[in-house]
C-alpha positions in Angstrom: 45.9 -108.9 28.5 46.7 -112.4 29.8 47.3 -115.4 27.6 46.6 -118.1 30.2 43.2 -118.9 28.7 42.3 -122.3 30.2 45.5 -123.9 31.3 46.3 -124.8 34.9 44.7 -123.5 38.0 43.1 -120.1 37.6 43.9 -117.4 40.1 41.2 -115.3 41.7 40.6 -112.0 39.8 43.4 -109.8 40.7 42.9 -106.5 42.6 43.9 -103.4 40.8 45.8 -101.2 43.1 47.1 -97.7 43.6 49.8 -96.1 41.5 52.9 -94.1 42.6 51.7 -90.6 43.3 52.7 -88.2 40.6 53.9 -84.9 41.7 54.6 -81.9 43.8 51.5 -80.2 42.4 48.8 -82.7 41.5 46.7 -82.9 38.4 43.0 -83.2 39.3 42.3 -84.9 36.0 44.8 -87.7 36.7 43.6 -88.1 40.2 40.0 -88.3 38.8 41.1 -91.0 36.3 42.7 -93.0 39.1 39.5 -92.5 41.2 37.4 -93.8 38.3 39.6 -96.9 38.2 39.1 -97.3 41.9 35.3 -97.1 41.5 35.5 -99.7 38.7 37.6 -101.9 41.0 35.2 -101.6 43.9 32.2 -102.5 41.7 34.1 -105.5 40.2 35.1 -106.8 43.6 31.6 -106.3 45.0 30.2 -108.4 42.2 32.9 -111.0 42.8 32.2 -111.1 46.5 28.5 -111.7 45.8 29.6 -115.0 44.2 31.8 -115.9 47.2 28.6 -115.7 49.4 26.6 -117.5 46.7 24.4 -114.4 46.2 25.1 -114.3 42.4 25.8 -117.0 39.8 28.5 -115.3 37.7 31.7 -117.2 36.6 34.6 -114.8 37.0 37.1 -117.3 35.7 35.4 -118.3 32.4 32.9 -115.6 31.4 34.5 -113.4 28.8 32.8 -110.3 30.2 34.5 -110.6 33.6 37.8 -111.6 32.1 37.9 -108.5 29.9 36.7 -106.3 32.7 39.5 -107.5 34.9 42.1 -106.9 32.2 40.7 -103.4 31.5 40.8 -102.4 35.2 44.3 -103.7 35.8 45.5 -102.1 32.6 44.1 -98.7 33.6 46.0 -98.8 36.9 49.3 -99.8 35.3 48.9 -97.2 32.6 48.5 -94.7 35.3 51.7 -95.9 36.9 53.6 -95.0 33.8 51.8 -91.6 33.4 52.6 -90.8 37.0 56.3 -91.5 36.6 56.3 -89.0 33.7 54.5 -86.4 35.8 57.0 -87.0 38.7 59.9 -86.3 36.4 58.3 -83.3 34.8 57.5 -81.7 38.2 61.0 -82.5 39.6 59.7 -84.7 42.4 62.8 -85.7 44.5 64.0 -89.3 44.1 63.6 -89.8 47.9 59.9 -89.2 47.5 59.6 -91.8 44.8 61.5 -94.4 46.9 59.4 -93.7 50.0 56.2 -94.2 48.0 57.5 -97.3 46.3 58.6 -98.7 49.7 55.2 -98.1 51.1 53.6 -100.0 48.2 56.1 -102.8 48.7 55.4 -103.0 52.4 51.7 -103.2 51.6 52.5 -106.0 49.1 54.3 -107.9 51.8 51.4 -107.5 54.2 49.0 -108.8 51.5 51.3 -111.8 51.0 51.4 -112.5 54.8 47.6 -112.1 55.1 46.9 -114.3 52.2 49.2 -117.0 53.5 47.2 -117.2 56.7 44.0 -117.6 54.7 45.3 -119.6 51.7 48.6 -121.3 52.6 48.5 -123.4 49.4 47.8 -120.5 47.1 48.9 -117.3 48.8 49.7 -114.2 46.9 53.4 -114.0 46.2 53.3 -111.7 43.2 50.1 -109.8 42.8 49.1 -106.3 41.7 50.9 -104.5 44.5 54.1 -106.5 43.9 53.9 -105.7 40.2 53.4 -102.0 40.8 56.4 -101.7 43.1 58.8 -103.8 41.0 57.4 -102.3 37.7 57.9 -98.8 38.9 61.5 -99.4 39.7 62.2 -101.2 36.4 60.4 -98.6 34.3 61.8 -95.5 35.9 65.1 -95.4 33.9 63.0 -95.3 30.7 60.9 -92.3 31.7 63.0 -89.8 29.6 62.8 -92.1 26.6 59.1 -92.5 25.5 59.8 -94.1 22.1 62.1 -96.7 23.7 59.5 -97.3 26.4 56.7 -97.7 23.8 58.8 -100.2 21.8 59.9 -102.2 24.8 56.4 -102.1 26.2 54.9 -103.5 23.0 57.6 -106.3 23.0 56.8 -107.1 26.7 53.1 -107.4 26.0 53.6 -109.5 22.9 56.0 -111.9 24.7 53.8 -112.1 27.8 50.8 -113.1 25.6 52.5 -115.5 23.2 55.5 -117.2 24.8 55.3 -120.1 27.3 58.3 -122.0 28.6 58.5 -124.7 31.2 61.5 -123.0 32.9 59.2 -120.2 34.1 56.8 -122.6 35.8 59.1 -122.7 38.8 57.7 -120.5 41.6 60.5 -117.9 41.6 60.8 -117.7 37.8 57.0 -117.4 37.4 57.3 -113.8 38.6 58.6 -113.0 35.2 55.6 -114.6 33.4 55.9 -116.9 30.4 54.5 -119.8 32.3 52.8 -122.8 30.6 50.2 -122.9 33.4 48.9 -120.3 35.7 50.5 -120.8 39.2 48.3 -121.8 42.2 48.0 -118.3 43.6 45.1 -116.1 44.5 46.4 -113.1 42.5 48.9 -113.3 39.7 50.2 -110.2 37.9 53.6 -111.2 36.3 56.1 -108.8 34.8 55.3 -110.1 31.4 53.0 -108.8 30.0 52.1 -106.3 32.7 55.4 -104.3 32.8 54.7 -103.6 29.2 51.6 -101.7 30.1 53.6 -99.5 32.5 56.0 -98.7 29.7 53.2 -97.9 27.3 51.9 -95.6 30.1 55.2 -93.7 30.0 54.7 -93.1 26.3 51.1 -92.0 26.9 52.3 -89.7 29.7 54.6 -87.9 27.3 51.9 -87.6 24.7 49.5 -86.1 27.2 52.1 -83.7 28.6 52.9 -82.4 25.1 49.3 -81.2 24.8 49.0 -79.9 28.3 46.7 -82.9 29.2 44.0 -81.4 27.0 42.5 -84.9 26.3 41.6 -85.3 30.0 41.0 -81.6 30.9 37.2 -82.3 31.2 38.0 -84.4 34.3 39.1 -81.2 36.1 35.3 -80.7 36.6 34.8 -84.2 38.0 33.2 -84.6 41.5 35.7 -83.9 44.2 35.1 -87.3 45.8 36.4 -88.9 42.6 39.7 -87.1 42.8 39.9 -87.8 46.5 39.7 -91.5 45.8 42.5 -91.1 43.3 44.7 -89.3 45.8 44.1 -91.9 48.5 44.1 -95.0 46.3 46.4 -97.1 48.4 44.3 -96.6 51.5 41.1 -97.4 49.6 42.6 -100.5 48.1 43.6 -101.9 51.4 40.3 -101.1 53.1 37.6 -101.7 50.6 37.6 -105.6 50.5 37.4 -106.1 54.3 34.5 -103.6 54.4 32.7 -105.3 51.5 33.2 -108.8 52.8 32.1 -107.7 56.3 28.9 -106.2 55.0 28.1 -109.2 52.8 28.8 -111.5 55.7 26.2 -109.7 57.7 23.7 -109.9 54.9 24.4 -113.6 54.4 23.8 -114.3 58.1 20.5 -112.4 58.2 
């Protein structure tokens, strides 16, 4: 889902993150889907952290398996952002609740930027996955009632983000949009193009699922409760899992 094959400095594999919560009454199947994405994210980061401590030899920046895995996990979270926006509208979730949740994600994004600046001042995270979810949710929300328009614009955004590169967008502020000729020196980079397009496709998918009563994912109603729990508390899990993993591996590496 990203076109920056081998150009410029590569960012660290980005961290999929939680989506805007859907509704007044929650769908267990959607929570379970989000929980499954959380499990995949934790497994991915555990493998990545093994390489940080030189406990595994994998190349997350060049190996096709890990590149595809990263794209699939990020895509799953951003698709769920779009689906959740549809559910929120269907269930009549007040706008104030949407803005509170989005503000919480934005605050977490600022905290990630600040923390990464302390650790990596030359390559801190200025527009990672949380930033993309917060901004993407706001930009995509007006298109929630228009699934065909969302699908068309989403396809255009994905195509542009994977095929167009212009020097203008190499500037730090402009690079938030995407379309850069080289990947910026940042530890996590999830630009609006192409990734906003995935959110918009998620809106179309949400409408399609809603028309069938979410029959395609009904089997997940029987998923283990802990999986849905992870989906309901995805922001907390996202913020907490890496410090826990890194702390445990640090203890292992010291022993």
